[in-house]
C-alpha angles and dihedrals in degrees: 000000000000109000090219092059091045091053089053095047099049095065091045092051092046092050091048093049095044117094112248123209111274116249114257111267114249115210127192114245120257090211116116146056117298126195122206117247100201093183092061099047139052114244088195109183089011132243097276140033092212117063089212087069095047109157116216101167135038129183119186124194116194127191121185125192109176104295096350119092128187121199125195113186119191117191125193136182142132091295101015133085104154139142135193125198129188140148134207143171117249098233105112095256125124110251128186119246104171095200111162119202128202093242104074085273132123126190100211109171146359138201126187144178138176121250102189103300094340121098110217111198128181115201122200114206137175119220120177088340096308122115115231125192118209123184117208124188117200112207122177118207115247091253091052094233100106134048120199119198116192112196128190132169141142135213133170090265105035150011122229111208116153144140115215119193120195132184121217113255138044 
């Protein structure tokens, strides 16, 4: 083989075989207003223990400023018109929220961290004096138009296992 051709091929082969730095991961923004699509998800154990407080609509507004996230939840139903607002820093620490709900339920703290483009949030609630931990994973579809929140938690009296799907927009 011609030594000139060999000298040209070796650097090309070495460059091709060498690992190159991975491209920076681009994540869709959480920011925006999201409307629940009940037909696409699985409400699982439901959104209320008491049928009087049955929730038929949910709108979630998310605001993200670097590591700080604000959540505004608006719940609607035949006998419900309620909202809950809280903010936290995505740093893995437990932070107080003090959000009281009208169903003998209190959302007392939250902790959250990023796992690639997925927000993993643990909510700490108190129901009839018992603390319940619920883990929620927030996954945005590649096109940025849908948000899926998978929630799981256990308590001595119930299991929370649901898949909530939201579309971007009012």
